[in-house]
Every structure is written in structure tokens, then in C-alpha cells.
C-alpha positions as CSV (number, residue, x, y, z in Angstrom):
1,M,10.1,15.9,-36.7
2,F,7.0,17.3,-35.0
3,T,4.6,18.7,-37.5
4,E,1.3,20.6,-37.6
5,E,-0.4,17.4,-38.3
6,D,1.0,15.9,-35.1
7,E,-0.2,18.9,-33.2
8,L,-3.7,18.6,-34.6
9,R,-3.8,14.9,-33.9
10,I,-2.9,15.4,-30.2
11,R,-5.5,18.1,-29.9
12,N,-8.2,15.9,-31.5
13,N,-7.1,13.0,-29.3
14,L,-7.4,15.1,-26.2
15,N,-10.9,16.3,-27.1
16,N,-11.9,12.7,-27.6
17,V,-10.4,11.5,-24.3
18,R,-12.1,14.3,-22.4
19,E,-15.4,13.5,-24.0
20,R,-15.0,9.8,-23.0
21,I,-14.1,10.9,-19.5
22,R,-17.2,13.1,-19.3
23,K,-19.5,10.3,-20.6
24,A,-18.1,7.7,-18.2
25,A,-18.4,10.1,-15.2
26,E,-22.0,11.0,-16.1
27,R,-22.9,7.3,-16.5
28,C,-22.2,6.8,-12.8
29,G,-23.5,10.2,-11.6
30,R,-20.1,11.8,-11.1
31,N,-18.7,15.2,-11.9
32,P,-16.2,15.0,-14.8
33,D,-14.3,17.9,-13.3
34,D,-13.4,15.7,-10.3
35,I,-11.4,13.4,-12.4
36,M,-7.7,14.3,-13.1
37,L,-6.4,13.5,-16.6
38,L,-2.8,12.5,-16.1
39,A,-1.1,12.5,-19.5
40,V,1.6,9.7,-19.6
41,S,4.5,11.2,-21.4
42,K,7.0,8.4,-21.4
43,T,9.1,8.6,-24.5
44,V,7.0,11.6,-25.7
45,G,8.9,14.6,-27.1
46,I,8.8,18.1,-25.6
47,E,6.8,19.6,-28.5
48,A,4.1,17.0,-28.0
49,I,4.0,17.8,-24.3
50,E,3.9,21.5,-25.1
51,T,0.9,20.9,-27.3
52,A,-0.9,19.2,-24.5
53,I,0.0,22.1,-22.1
54,K,-1.6,24.5,-24.6
55,E,-4.7,22.4,-24.4
56,K,-4.7,22.9,-20.6
57,V,-3.3,19.6,-19.6
58,L,-1.6,20.4,-16.3
59,N,-0.4,17.0,-15.0
60,F,2.1,14.6,-16.7
61,G,3.3,11.2,-15.6
62,E,6.7,9.7,-16.2
63,N,7.9,6.1,-15.5
64,R,11.6,6.9,-15.6
65,V,13.4,9.3,-13.2
66,Q,16.0,10.4,-15.8
67,E,13.4,11.3,-18.4
68,L,11.3,13.1,-15.8
69,V,14.3,15.2,-14.6
70,Q,15.2,16.1,-18.2
71,K,11.7,17.3,-19.1
72,Y,11.3,19.1,-15.7
73,D,14.4,21.1,-16.5
74,I,13.2,22.1,-19.9
75,L,9.6,23.0,-19.1
76,K,10.5,25.0,-16.0
77,G,7.4,24.7,-13.9
78,R,4.8,24.9,-16.7
79,C,3.1,21.7,-15.5
80,N,3.0,19.2,-12.6
81,W,5.0,16.0,-12.7
82,H,4.0,12.7,-11.3
83,L,6.3,9.6,-10.9
84,I,4.2,6.6,-11.9
85,G,6.8,3.9,-12.5
86,R,8.6,1.7,-10.0
87,L,11.0,3.9,-8.1
88,Q,14.4,2.7,-7.0
89,T,15.7,4.0,-3.7
90,N,18.9,5.4,-5.2
91,K,16.8,7.6,-7.6
92,V,14.6,9.2,-5.0
93,K,17.1,12.1,-4.4
94,Y,16.7,13.2,-8.0
95,I,12.9,13.7,-8.0
96,I,12.1,14.5,-4.3
97,D,11.8,18.2,-5.1
98,K,10.3,17.9,-8.5
99,V,7.1,15.8,-8.3
100,V,3.7,16.6,-6.9
101,L,2.8,12.9,-6.4
102,I,4.6,9.6,-6.3
103,H,2.2,6.9,-7.4
104,S,4.3,3.8,-6.7
105,L,5.2,3.6,-3.0
106,D,5.2,-0.2,-2.4
107,R,7.8,-1.1,0.3
108,L,9.2,0.2,3.6
109,E,12.7,0.5,2.2
110,L,11.4,3.1,-0.3
111,A,9.4,4.9,2.4
112,D,12.6,5.1,4.5
113,E,14.4,6.8,1.6
114,I,11.6,9.2,0.8
115,Q,11.4,10.2,4.4
116,K,15.1,10.8,4.7
117,R,15.3,12.9,1.5
118,A,12.1,14.8,2.2
119,Q,13.2,15.6,5.7
120,A,16.6,16.8,4.4
121,C,14.9,19.4,2.1
122,N,12.1,20.2,4.5
123,R,9.3,18.9,2.3
124,V,6.2,16.7,2.8
125,V,6.0,14.4,-0.1
126,N,2.6,13.2,-1.4
127,T,2.4,9.5,-2.3
128,L,0.0,6.8,-3.3
129,I,0.4,3.2,-2.2
130,Q,0.6,0.9,-5.2
131,V,-1.5,-2.2,-4.7
132,N,-1.1,-5.4,-6.8
133,V,-4.8,-6.2,-6.8
134,S,-4.6,-8.8,-9.7
135,G,-1.7,-10.7,-8.1
136,E,0.4,-10.7,-11.3
137,E,4.0,-11.6,-10.6
138,T,5.2,-9.2,-13.2
139,K,3.6,-6.2,-11.4
140,A,4.9,-4.3,-8.4
141,G,2.7,-3.4,-5.5
142,I,1.5,-4.6,-2.1
143,S,-1.0,-7.4,-1.9
144,P,-4.5,-6.3,-0.9
145,D,-4.3,-8.2,2.4
146,E,-1.2,-6.3,3.5
147,V,-2.3,-2.7,2.5
148,L,-3.9,-1.7,5.8
149,N,-0.9,-2.7,7.9
150,F,1.5,-1.0,5.4
151,V,-0.5,2.2,5.5
152,K,-0.4,2.2,9.3
153,K,3.4,1.9,9.2
154,V,3.8,4.7,6.7
155,S,1.5,7.0,8.7
156,A,4.4,7.3,11.2
157,Y,6.6,9.0,8.7
158,P,6.2,12.7,9.2
159,N,7.5,13.8,5.8
160,I,5.3,11.4,3.8
161,K,1.6,12.0,3.2
162,V,-0.3,9.1,1.8
163,K,-3.0,10.5,-0.5
164,G,-4.6,7.3,-1.8
165,L,-4.0,4.2,-3.8
166,M,-2.9,3.1,-7.3
167,T,-3.1,-0.1,-9.2
168,I,-2.4,-1.4,-12.7
169,A,-4.9,-3.8,-14.1
170,P,-4.0,-6.7,-16.4
171,Y,-4.1,-5.8,-20.1
172,T,-7.2,-7.1,-21.8
173,D,-9.1,-6.5,-25.0
174,N,-12.3,-6.3,-23.0
175,P,-12.2,-3.9,-20.1
176,E,-15.1,-5.6,-18.4
177,N,-12.7,-8.4,-17.6
178,V,-10.8,-6.2,-15.2
179,R,-13.7,-4.3,-13.6
180,W,-13.3,-6.4,-10.5
181,V,-9.7,-5.1,-10.1
182,F,-10.9,-1.5,-9.9
183,R,-13.9,-2.4,-7.7
184,R,-11.6,-4.2,-5.3
185,L,-9.2,-1.2,-5.0
186,K,-12.2,1.1,-4.3
187,D,-13.3,-1.2,-1.5
188,I,-9.8,-1.2,0.0
189,F,-9.7,2.6,-0.4
190,V,-13.1,3.0,1.5
191,D,-12.0,0.6,4.2
192,I,-8.8,2.5,4.9
193,R,-10.6,5.9,4.9
194,R,-13.0,4.5,7.5
195,E,-10.1,3.8,9.8
196,N,-9.4,7.5,10.2
197,I,-5.6,6.9,10.5
198,N,-3.6,9.9,11.5
199,N,-1.5,11.4,8.6
200,I,-3.4,9.4,6.0
201,D,-5.7,11.2,3.5
202,M,-7.6,8.9,1.2
203,Q,-8.1,11.4,-1.6
204,Y,-7.0,9.8,-4.8
205,L,-7.7,6.5,-6.7
206,S,-5.2,6.3,-9.5
207,M,-6.4,3.5,-11.8
208,G,-7.3,3.1,-15.5
209,M,-5.2,3.6,-18.6
210,S,-5.9,4.1,-22.3
211,H,-7.6,0.7,-22.8
212,D,-9.7,0.6,-19.6
213,F,-10.1,4.1,-18.1
214,E,-13.8,4.4,-18.6
215,V,-14.5,1.2,-16.6
216,A,-12.1,2.5,-13.9
217,I,-14.0,5.8,-13.7
218,E,-17.3,3.9,-13.3
219,E,-15.7,2.1,-10.4
220,G,-14.4,5.3,-8.7
221,A,-11.1,6.4,-10.3
222,N,-10.3,10.1,-9.9
223,I,-6.9,10.0,-11.6
224,V,-6.7,8.2,-15.0
225,R,-3.2,7.7,-16.5
226,I,-3.6,8.1,-20.3
227,G,-0.7,8.0,-22.8
228,T,-1.4,6.2,-26.0
229,S,-4.9,7.6,-26.5
230,I,-3.4,11.1,-26.4
231,F,0.0,10.9,-27.9
232,G,-0.3,7.7,-30.0
233,E,1.8,4.5,-29.8
234,R,5.1,5.1,-27.9
235,Q,8.2,5.6,-30.0
236,Y,10.9,3.6,-28.1
237,P,14.5,4.6,-28.6
């Protein structure tokens, strides 16, 4: 049961997260308003999400297509939805008209399906390329050496607009240990932007989560994906 105490906790957590974003941005001479707070709402109930909406959180990220669709149908356009988890090709049709940004484009097979579905409903779908900077076998994403060629191939899809890059750093108790991951993705981001590839708009760097988002901001992130620090530990079914 969602209580008044839960609502207060989320409000306080949001205030704390926003203050940490502000301080991290100011440390590196950036405007905090340029950094999007993406609230990760995986397994989070509707009442908790509604509390965040009341606190002017506009963007929510989901890992699972089914959960995103259910929440989309309930909240009826009161916020923007991002798909941040690995996307199976057979699930694209369910979210193609519901998300403002897909963070996890990582293979041409998926690009083919997004293009097909987007063309069918006359939409241009914004995506980020997921890059596996750390090289962990358990993580999805394109290797850093292959990103530029992949971006060039995707640039030929008229109904897909690449808007930037995303990565997931290894979990660590000390965020300084993964600073190099964020720095490497920023370097790749800058290199691709310099190429001036048609239909490619290097606008977003989606990197950093609850345990490391301040370091990610210092290294250039302008979307941070934060769940636990807002909603608390996930309650898995």
C-alpha cells in the first residue's frame, strides 16, 4: 500500500537527487537545466510515478515493453516514456508509437524492425546507440571500435533518427573506478559529431545511474537514468 510517508520519501529523494545533479553540473561549469533526469520506474507502482509527476518529473524509463505499455495506458500522456532495456525485435511493434526515445539500439536486425514499424505508422523514431564501452560480456551494446560504422549504416534508415549514445558502466562501490567509461563514450560522441553524418544528430549522452551519475555528469552526460535514489530499492514480483 502506498502511503503518505512513501510520497514524502519520494519527494525528499527527488530534492536530494536534483541538488546532487546541480552540484555535479556546477563542478564542471555546466548548466544543471541542460541535464535530463530520467526516472527509472521499473517495478515502480503508478502512485509512486504520479508522485514524481507532481514534482515535475517529465521523463520515465522502462526496461520491459509490457510494463511500459501498461503504464502508458494508465497515465494517458501525462509524461514521456523512454525504453532503456534491451529491445527484442518482436516487441518493437508494441512501443513504436509510445516512446520518445529508444536508448538501446545495438544491432542492424533491430534497426530493420524499427524502420519497418516506424514507416508503417509514418513516424520518425528517435534512438540512441548503446555502446558496450567496458566490454563486459553480460552487457549489450556495440563495441567502441564498431560504433562509427554502425552509425553510418543506421543513417541510411529514413524513419530512424540517431540522437546520441548510451552506455551502462560496471557496478562499483567507487564511481571513480568507472570514470574512464564515461570519458571514453564522450570521446566517441565527439568523434561522431565531427563526422557530420547526414541524419545523425549527436545530442544526447545517456550515462550514469544512481550509484555513479555525478561522475557521469562531470564527464558529459546530459541524460542520467536514476531509479533507486528516487524510488528506493526495487520491489521485484
